[in-house]
C-alpha positions as CSV (number, residue, x, y, z in Angstrom):
1,M,44.5,-103.8,162.9
2,R,47.5,-103.0,164.9
3,L,48.0,-99.7,166.8
4,P,49.0,-99.5,170.5
5,S,47.0,-102.4,171.9
6,A,43.5,-102.9,173.6
7,P,41.6,-105.6,175.6
8,V,38.0,-106.1,175.7
9,V,35.8,-104.6,178.7
10,S,34.2,-106.3,181.5
11,A,33.4,-104.1,184.7
12,P,32.0,-104.2,188.2
13,L,29.4,-102.0,189.6
14,L,30.8,-98.7,190.4
15,A,28.6,-96.2,192.4
16,L,29.7,-92.6,192.9
17,A,28.3,-90.3,195.6
18,L,29.1,-86.8,196.2
19,A,27.9,-85.0,199.2
20,A,28.9,-81.7,200.7
21,C,27.6,-80.2,204.2
22,D,28.5,-76.8,205.3
23,R,27.6,-75.7,208.7
24,A,27.2,-71.9,209.4
25,P,29.1,-70.5,212.6
26,V,26.8,-70.0,215.5
27,T,26.5,-66.3,216.3
28,D,24.3,-64.1,218.6
29,A,22.4,-62.5,215.7
30,P,18.8,-62.6,216.0
31,V,16.7,-65.4,214.2
32,P,14.8,-63.7,211.1
33,A,11.0,-64.3,211.3
34,A,9.7,-67.2,209.3
35,T,8.3,-66.3,205.7
36,T,6.2,-68.1,203.5
37,E,8.1,-67.0,200.3
38,T,9.8,-69.7,198.4
39,P,13.3,-69.0,197.5
40,P,13.9,-69.0,193.8
41,I,15.5,-72.4,192.7
42,T,19.0,-72.2,191.3
43,A,19.7,-73.3,187.9
44,V,22.1,-76.1,187.4
45,D,24.1,-75.3,184.3
46,Q,25.4,-78.8,183.7
47,P,24.6,-82.1,185.4
48,P,27.4,-84.2,187.1
49,S,30.1,-85.5,184.9
50,K,30.2,-88.8,186.6
51,P,27.8,-91.5,186.1
52,A,25.6,-92.8,189.3
53,S,26.4,-96.3,187.8
54,A,28.3,-98.0,185.4
55,E,28.9,-102.0,185.2
56,G,29.8,-104.4,182.5
57,S,33.0,-105.3,180.6
58,V,34.3,-105.5,177.2
59,S,36.5,-108.5,176.5
60,Q,38.9,-110.5,173.9
61,N,39.2,-114.1,174.2
62,A,40.2,-114.6,178.0
63,S,41.0,-111.0,178.6
64,S,38.3,-108.8,180.0
65,M,38.3,-105.0,180.7
66,P,35.9,-103.6,183.3
67,I,34.1,-100.6,182.7
68,V,34.9,-98.0,185.7
69,D,34.2,-94.7,184.0
70,H,32.9,-93.2,180.6
71,V,32.7,-89.7,178.9
72,A,29.8,-89.4,176.6
73,W,29.0,-86.4,174.0
74,W,26.7,-85.9,171.4
75,S,27.5,-84.6,167.9
76,S,24.4,-82.7,166.4
77,D,26.4,-82.5,162.8
78,T,26.5,-86.1,162.4
79,K,23.8,-87.4,164.6
80,T,26.1,-89.5,166.4
81,L,26.5,-90.3,170.1
82,H,30.0,-90.8,171.2
83,V,31.2,-92.9,174.2
84,V,34.7,-93.5,175.8
85,L,34.8,-96.5,178.2
86,S,37.6,-96.6,180.6
87,P,39.0,-99.2,183.3
88,A,39.8,-96.3,185.6
89,L,38.4,-93.1,186.6
90,I,39.0,-90.2,184.1
91,A,40.5,-86.9,185.4
92,E,38.6,-83.7,184.4
93,P,41.2,-82.4,182.2
94,E,41.1,-85.6,180.1
95,R,37.3,-85.7,180.2
96,Q,37.4,-82.2,178.5
97,R,39.9,-83.1,175.9
98,L,37.7,-86.2,175.1
99,A,34.6,-84.3,174.9
100,S,36.2,-81.7,172.6
101,G,36.9,-84.3,170.0
102,E,40.4,-85.2,170.6
103,T,41.0,-88.9,170.1
104,A,40.6,-91.5,172.9
105,F,44.2,-92.9,171.7
106,M,45.7,-89.4,172.1
107,V,44.1,-88.6,175.4
108,L,44.3,-91.9,177.2
109,S,47.2,-93.9,175.9
110,S,49.9,-92.0,177.9
111,L,48.1,-92.6,181.2
112,P,49.6,-95.2,183.3
113,S,48.2,-98.8,183.7
114,P,45.0,-99.2,185.7
115,D,46.4,-102.8,186.6
116,D,50.1,-103.4,186.1
117,S,49.4,-106.9,187.0
118,R,47.3,-107.3,183.4
119,W,48.6,-104.4,181.5
120,Q,51.7,-102.4,181.0
121,W,49.5,-99.9,179.0
122,F,46.1,-98.3,179.2
123,P,43.5,-100.1,177.6
124,F,40.0,-98.6,176.7
125,A,37.1,-98.9,174.3
126,T,35.2,-96.4,172.3
127,M,31.4,-96.6,170.8
128,E,29.8,-94.3,168.1
129,L,26.0,-94.8,167.9
130,G,24.4,-93.2,164.8
131,F,20.8,-92.1,164.8
132,D,18.2,-91.1,162.1
133,G,16.9,-88.4,164.6
134,D,18.3,-85.2,166.2
135,A,18.7,-86.8,169.5
136,P,19.8,-90.1,170.9
137,S,16.9,-92.4,171.2
138,T,16.6,-96.3,170.8
139,D,13.8,-95.9,168.3
140,T,16.1,-94.2,165.9
141,L,19.3,-96.0,166.3
142,R,20.6,-97.1,163.2
143,R,24.1,-98.1,163.6
144,V,26.6,-99.0,166.1
145,Y,30.7,-98.9,166.0
146,L,32.7,-100.6,168.7
147,M,36.5,-100.3,169.1
148,A,38.4,-101.9,171.8
149,Y,42.0,-101.0,172.2
150,G,44.9,-103.2,174.1
151,I,42.5,-105.6,176.0
152,E,44.5,-108.9,175.4
153,E,47.6,-107.5,173.8
154,A,49.4,-104.1,173.4
155,N,49.1,-102.1,170.2
156,Y,46.1,-104.4,169.0
157,T,42.6,-102.8,168.0
158,T,39.4,-104.4,167.6
159,N,36.8,-102.8,165.3
160,I,33.1,-104.0,165.2
161,N,30.5,-102.6,163.1
162,L,26.9,-103.4,163.8
163,I,23.3,-102.5,162.5
164,G,20.4,-101.1,164.2
165,T,19.5,-102.2,167.8
166,S,19.8,-106.0,167.5
167,G,21.1,-108.6,165.2
168,E,22.3,-112.2,165.2
169,E,25.0,-111.5,167.8
170,H,24.0,-108.1,169.4
171,R,21.4,-105.8,171.1
172,V,20.9,-102.4,172.3
173,D,18.0,-102.3,174.9
174,V,18.0,-98.7,175.6
175,V,20.3,-95.8,174.9
176,G,19.8,-91.8,175.8
177,L,21.7,-88.7,176.6
178,E,20.6,-85.9,178.8
179,G,23.3,-83.2,179.3
180,D,26.3,-85.7,179.8
181,R,24.2,-88.2,181.6
182,L,24.4,-91.4,179.4
183,R,21.9,-94.3,179.6
184,L,23.3,-97.4,177.9
185,K,22.4,-101.0,178.0
186,T,23.8,-103.2,175.3
187,E,25.5,-106.7,174.9
188,G,26.8,-108.7,172.1
189,T,29.5,-111.2,170.8
190,Q,31.3,-111.4,167.8
191,T,34.0,-113.7,166.1
192,I,36.7,-112.2,163.9
193,G,39.3,-114.7,162.7
194,D,40.1,-116.6,165.6
195,Q,39.3,-113.8,168.0
196,Q,36.3,-114.2,170.3
197,H,34.9,-110.6,171.5
198,A,32.2,-109.9,173.9
199,W,30.5,-106.9,175.6
200,A,28.1,-106.3,178.3
201,I,27.5,-102.6,179.2
202,D,25.1,-101.1,181.5
203,I,25.4,-97.6,182.4
204,T,22.7,-95.7,184.4
205,P,22.4,-92.0,185.1
């Protein structure tokens, strides 16, 4: 199928760490007496939006796209986990558009190339994982759909449908989602005509 194209992914380990340290100004105010009371724990409305670790790739023939960032969200009505895999960091406005249901092509295709020496467009991949249960779980995974866009050629889209956690050419070792913190480990290969496709994805919260 030809759209605006897509390569297949292969990605190095990416670790993102955020740290903030605020220092209060020094004053002459007296130091309050020590207390044994435990301060209340502040609730966190949402977990961090960036993965702690994402490595892997999606590839088509000799072209490979590294996985640098991802966005994941759960659709309770269809019991489907949606994942967008990107070869570059995704800014917050685009993350929100993806999570709201806007298609990855509409959101990402207008972005600049993550590597001008390889692509004159923005490649990406998406996954849909369908479950029998009301939450993502490896035990209840029943189908996987992988779509890769523009990995080897512009406007070229690859569509791969898989059944369950394992088959002759694929395996899903673990999958889960807490908030927007994804855990996914999967790999596989598939030949479509004369096209060789492969993926190896390991995302850890």
